[in-house]
N, C-alpha and C positions, 0 to 999 in steps of 0.2 A: 398623354395616351398615345399624344405625337410630339416629338423632341425634333428642335430642329437647331442644329449647333454650329456657329460662324461658319456661317457661307458665303462664299464670296462667285460672284461670277463676273467674268470681264467678255469684250467681243470686240478682239483686237485689241485696241488701245483704248476701248473705253470702258472703264471700273463701271457697272451697273448695281451689284452689290457688293458690300464690303466690309462685310462681317455681320451677317442678319442671327441673335439667334430669336428663337419663342418659343411658347410651348402652346399646345391645344387642348385641351380635355375631353372628355367625353359630354356630349348635351349642353355645349358651351357655343356661342355664336361669337364670333371674333368680326371686326370688322376695319379692312385693311385702305386707308386714304392715305393719300398724298397727290400732287402734282402730277401731270401726264409726263413719263420718263422717270418718277422714281425709284420704280424699279419695284412695283406691285405683279405687275403679269409675270416678271421675271421667274420674281418667288414662287408665285405661284405653279408656274410650269415644271420648277426644278419639286416643290413639294409634292406635284403629282407624278412626278419620274417622267416629264414630257420632255425636260433637258436635262441635263446632271451641270454639277454643279464644278465650279477650277477645283474648292476648296471646303472640309467644311462635313456633316453629316444630317440625313436625314432619317430619327427612327421612329419608325409607326409599330406600336404596340412589342416596343423593342428591337424588330426589323430592319436593319441597317440595311435599308434597299437597293443603297450606294454601290453592292458589291455585290447585285445579283448581275447576274447573265439579261440578254437582252430580252432571251423566251420566258425565263422565271418574274423579269420584271412584268412582263406584258400582261403573263397571269396573274401577279399580287397589283396590278394596277385593275385589272378587271373587275376582281373582285370586294375590294379593301377601298377604292379612290372613284369619287362621283366627282361630275364635270358639267355646268351650267357656264353655258358661255351667252352673250349678248346678241349676238345673233343663233340662232335656237339650232339652226344647223342639223333637223330633223329631215328624213332620205323624205323628197316630194313622191314618190311609188307606193310605199306604205302609210298603211290604217297608224291613227295614233298609237293603237294599244302594238302593234308589230314597229314602231319605233323605241318604245317602251322596254317589251321586251326583249331586243338586237344583246344588250350586255347579257341577260341572261343567257339566252341562244349562244355565245358564243365561249360561256361558260358550259354549257355541255348540259345546262336546266331541261329538264322535254318540256316541251314543245307546253304541254296541259296544265304541265305545274307553274311556269312564268306567265301563262296566261292569267291564269289563277292569281296567282299574287300581283298581276298586273293590274287586274282591278279592282283588286283591294285598294291597291297604290292612290288609282285612279277617281275611287271612291272618296278618300282622303284629301285626294286635293281637288274634290268637285267638276270630271269631266268625263263620268263614268260613263254617261250618257252619247260622247264623243268619241267611246271608243272604236269604230265603225267609219271615221271621218279620216281624212286624209289632212293634209298639211293646208293647202291651199281653201282648203274648207272650214279651218278654224280661225278666230279671230287672236290679236298678238297676243292678249294677255294667256286663250288658250295653246300657243303651243307652245310659250314660255312654259307653261306647267306639267305638259306634255313630259319638254326637256327636262324638267326637275323630276318627275317620273322614270323616266330614263335612268337620270344620277342614283337615284334609291334602289333599284330593280334590286342591283347583289348584295342588298342592305350594307354602303359599304361603310368602316372609321371614320372619314371624313368626305364631305364635300365642299368641293372647290370653285367658286361659284365669281367668272371675272365679268362686273357689269350686269350683272342678274337683268336691272328694271332700265339698264340707259338705251333700249329701244323699243318702251312701252312709255302710254300716257299714265297722267299722274293718279289716274283712278288704279291704274289694273300696276301700274307697281308699290300703289298700299298695299289692295292687295297680296301682291307677290310678297310683298315685304311680310304682310301678318302671316303668308304660309311658312314661311320659314322658321318661324316661331310658334307656329303650330305643332310643325314637324319635331321640334326638340325635343314639347315638351309630351307630344306623344308617343314618338319613335324612340327620345332621348340622341336623335341625328346631330353631330358635331359640322359647323360652317364655316368657312375661312370664307369672306366675299371681299372682293376687290369694288370700292364701290367709289363713285365720286355726289351720293346721295346720302345728303348732309344728317337727314332725317332718319333712313337705315343704318348709317352710321353712328347715328349720336343713341340709336335705341339694343344694339348690340349687348351683351355681355361683358365685352370687352372692346375697346377702338383701338387701334395701333397705326398710329401716324409716321409714314415713311418720305424721306428728303434728302437725295442725292443718294439714293442706296444704304442707307443707313435710317432707324429706327429712333424718332425722335424723343416721340412720350408712346 
């Protein structure tokens, strides 16, 4: 489904990625582990088209996204790639339901259809009763579930998660980890998760270890 071929990236004289090759299949959870500075976040940003590689290609369902214009890339990213970050990045002035719907609104989905789908997702996430609450009225675990819902609203090919449980206590972290696997089983969703959480990393279908910009295992 997603093929990463010979990805290189440098910032000035600092070589961050040195030839990364990887394949991500449908309904697969892959954990990406390694010390800070190993290149995990940079790789996620390139796969997610938030940054461009100096060399190599990313093929998503056969589409070489490196060849897309910025406008076409933004539209592709909105519909095919979901993001979950350590800090939820929810918009404080909007409700949980509205935050989840934002990518759907951007893709020109009708308000009625977007909200209906968002409520279905919130039901799966166990936060349907929090739909009209704003982020400051939600717990940390609930906020992160809203962020996951936002990543899922356009039925993306892949969800990229960067330390998604890094800002949660152990109970909420375990709950979030279970949620990822439930979503894989129920929706056939694929995840690539950069994490320092050994429990999550070891539960994944595939564990990839990075060191100094290369995959070592």
